[in-house]
N, C-alpha and C positions, 0 to 999 in steps of 0.2 A: 413375598412375591410368588404366586403359583406358576404352574407350568405354562399356562396361556400367556400370562403377563411377561414371563421370561422370553418366550418365543416372539412375542410382539416387540419387546425391546431389542432383541437381537435383530429382528427384521428391520427396525428403524435404524439401527446402527449400520447395517449393511447398505441400506439406502443412502444414509449420510456419506458413508465411505465412497460409494460409487459416484454419487453426485459431486462430491468435492474433488475427486480425481478428474472427473470430466470437466468441471468448472475450471480447475487449475490448468488443464491441458488446452481447452478450447474457448474458455470464456463463458460466462453465464448465458449470454444471449444466443449462443450457437448450440446450446444443449437443450434437448426436449425432454419431457417426462418419459416419452417412449425410450429415449437413449438411456436414461437413468434406470428405468425398469429392466431393460435388456441387460445392462451391466450388473445390476444387483440380483438378477435372476428372480424377479418378482413381477406381478402384474401391475399395470398402471393404476388399477383400482386400489391396490394395496398402498401405493404411494399417496393417493388422494385420501384414503382412510386414515393414514398415519400423520400426514402433514397438511392436508387441505389443498396445497398448491405448490408449484415449483418455486413461486416467490417466497414462500415460507422457508424452504430449504435454502434458497439463495440468501435470505437474511441471516440464517445461522452461519452460512459460509462466509459472508462478508464480515460478520461480527468476529468470528474466529480469525479470519485472515488479517483484519485490521489490528487485532490484539497481538497477533504474531509479529506483524511488521513493527508495531510500536515497541514491543519488547526487544526486538533486534536492534532498533535504533538506539534505545536506551543503553543497551549493552555496548554499542559502538562508542557512545559518548561518555560512558562511565569511567574509563581508565583515567588516572591522574597524569595526563599528558599536556603539553603546551597547546595553546589554542590552534595554531596552524596544523599540528599533527592530528588533532581531533577533527578539524574541518576536512583535512585530507582523507581521513578514515571515513568520514560521512560521505564524501563525494565518491570514494572508491566503492562504498556500499551501494550507492545508487548505480554506479557504472556496472557493478556485478549483477545487480537486479535487471538492468537493461539487457545485459549480455545473455540472460536466460532465453531471450528471443520470444517469450510468450507474454504479451502485454496484459494478460488477465490472470496471472498466477497469484497465489496467495500473497506474495510479497508486493504485488503491484496493484492490488485491488483498491487501495486508498487513492491511487492516482488515476486509474483508468478502468472503466467498465462501460457496459452498454447504456444507451439513453434510458431504456426501460428501467434498468437497475438504479440509475442515478435519480430517476423520477419517483422511485418508491419512497414515501415519506419516512418510513422507519430507517431505511438505508441512508437517506439524506442526513438524518440525525446522527447516525453512527459515523458517517464520513466527516460531518461537520465537527463533531466532538474530537475525532482523531486529528483533524487538521489543526484544531485549537491546541491540542496536546503537543503536536509536532512543532507548532509555532512557539509554544512555551519552552520546549527543549532547545530550539534554536536561539531564542532570546537569552536563555541561561548560558548558552555557549558564547554568545556575543558579550555577555557580561564579563565572562572570563577574559575574552579578548580585550575588552576595555581595560581591565585591571592589568593586563600584560602590555598595554600600550600598542595593541595591534588594531584597534577599532576606533574610529573617530567618535569622540565622546559627545560631539554636538548633534549627532543624529538621534532623533527621538525613538523610543520604543514603538510608538504608534507607526512611524514611517517604516521601521524595520519589520513590524508585523505585516504590513501591507506588502512590503518587498518580498518577504519569505513566502507569503501566500502566492504571489505571482511566480516566484521561482518554482514552487511545487506544482503550480498549474501547468508549467511548461511540459511536465512529464505526462500530462493527460492527453497529449496530442499523438495519435498513432504515427504521424509522419516522422516524429523524432526517432521512433524505433528503427525505421528503415535508414534514416540518416546515420544513426549510431553505428550500424554495421559497415557503412562506407567511411565513417570518420569516428573511430572508437574513442578518440580523445575529447569528443565534444562535451561530455559531462564535466571533465576537468577544466575545459576552457570556459564553460559556463560558470563553474565554481571560481575560476580566476577572475572573471568579470564581477562576480558577487563580492569577492574579497578585495579586489584592487581597482575595480573600475576600468574604464577604457585606457587610462594612462599607464596601467601596469604596475607591477610590484615596485619598481625602482623610481617611483614618483618622488 
């Protein structure tokens, strides 16, 4: 790699860093190319020459963000713990994510982002694949719960997959973010509904 190529790659990395910091803080839809250029200390033309569009940078951001989220979820569910403890750890992870107060951080990109980002075909593929991966992790956890006598064995995997998809969709609503701060236990209560239904644990 010659000097020109090194400078170009360094410029691209600075643009990525600036964009990802802004996306994490404000959300993809609220950040402009001008904002990225100003933070990176480059011209807007440099960004277009290196990436083509803000959408291309956003795709990289979402890809990295989703992978980061999935890795963290896998780490949460990896320890050899009883089903209830693992589920409690998963719910605590979501509660901590909500407590960040920024619904478009790297950790929440899977659940919430702008309509424009959601409508991008490539990003839709990334998010769909991540949701399927998340559902697979949850079904594996439920399998452990069944083996430990904690989950109703008559409920099909198909029904559980639909239910988990709906459970994750809850966190795509911005209204939940504001409700969380006035009612911090809402994530655990939703988790209790998922685990025990309306009748509660002592059914």
